[in-house]
C-alpha positions as CSV (number, residue, x, y, z in Angstrom):
1,M,110.3,86.0,103.2
2,L,113.6,87.6,101.2
3,Y,116.8,88.8,103.6
4,V,119.0,89.7,100.9
5,G,119.2,93.6,101.9
6,S,119.5,92.6,106.0
7,N,122.2,89.9,105.1
8,I,124.1,92.2,102.7
9,K,124.4,94.7,105.4
10,W,125.1,91.8,108.2
11,L,127.7,90.3,105.9
12,R,129.5,93.6,105.0
13,K,129.6,94.7,108.8
14,R,131.0,91.2,109.8
15,A,133.8,91.4,107.3
16,Q,134.3,95.0,108.8
17,K,133.9,96.7,105.2
18,S,132.1,99.6,104.4
19,Q,129.9,100.0,102.0
20,A,132.5,101.8,99.8
21,E,134.9,98.9,100.2
22,L,132.5,96.4,99.4
23,A,131.0,98.2,96.1
24,E,134.6,98.5,94.9
25,Q,135.5,94.8,95.6
26,L,132.0,94.1,93.5
27,N,133.0,96.8,91.0
28,I,129.6,98.5,91.5
29,S,128.5,101.8,93.4
30,R,128.3,102.6,97.1
31,A,124.8,104.1,96.3
32,V,123.9,100.8,94.9
33,I,124.9,98.8,97.9
34,N,122.9,101.3,100.0
35,S,119.9,100.5,98.0
36,Y,120.3,96.7,98.4
37,E,121.0,97.3,102.2
38,H,117.6,99.4,102.8
39,N,115.7,97.2,100.3
40,I,115.2,100.3,97.8
41,A,116.6,97.8,95.1
42,K,117.2,94.5,94.4
43,P,120.5,92.9,93.2
44,P,120.2,91.2,89.8
45,L,120.9,87.3,89.6
46,E,124.4,87.7,88.2
47,L,125.0,89.9,91.0
48,L,123.7,87.6,93.4
49,L,126.0,85.0,92.4
50,V,128.9,87.1,92.7
51,M,127.7,88.1,96.1
52,A,127.1,84.6,97.7
53,D,130.7,83.5,96.1
54,Y,132.2,86.3,97.7
55,F,130.9,85.5,101.2
56,E,131.0,81.9,100.5
57,L,127.7,81.3,100.6
58,S,124.8,80.0,98.7
59,T,122.1,81.9,96.8
60,D,119.6,80.4,98.9
61,T,121.3,81.0,102.2
62,L,121.7,84.7,101.2
63,L,118.4,85.2,100.1
64,R,116.0,83.1,102.9
65,T,118.1,83.0,106.0
66,N,118.0,85.4,108.2
67,L,121.7,85.9,109.3
68,A,121.2,88.7,111.5
69,A,119.6,86.0,113.9
70,Y,122.8,83.8,113.9
71,H,125.5,84.1,116.9
72,E,129.1,83.7,115.6
73,L,129.7,80.1,116.4
74,P,126.4,78.8,114.6
75,F,127.5,81.1,111.6
76,R,130.7,79.4,111.1
77,E,129.2,76.1,111.7
78,L,126.9,77.4,108.7
79,L,130.1,78.5,106.6
80,E,131.2,75.4,107.3
81,A,128.4,73.5,105.9
82,E,128.2,75.8,103.1
83,K,131.7,75.0,102.0
84,I,131.3,71.4,102.3
85,K,127.9,71.4,99.8
86,K,130.1,73.0,97.5
87,R,132.8,70.7,97.4
88,I,129.9,67.7,96.9
89,T,127.7,69.6,94.4
90,P,129.0,69.6,90.7
């Protein structure tokens, strides 16, 4: 199952960003963010890569992990593991 829409929303809210703020930082429209969060549309691969980098996650985690199921401490541990993976993966 893909969780990209709910993960974008969860990560955006965790970062305390509005849809408009996130859209501006990603150089897309607020309506596009809204369509992703409500699973009306799926982000293209290039944007998934940008989003994964922006949130400091792997694309696999962004797509396949239900981040809303994480509490803060386990999520921080996940972020730390993601950073370690990036350092050792060429």
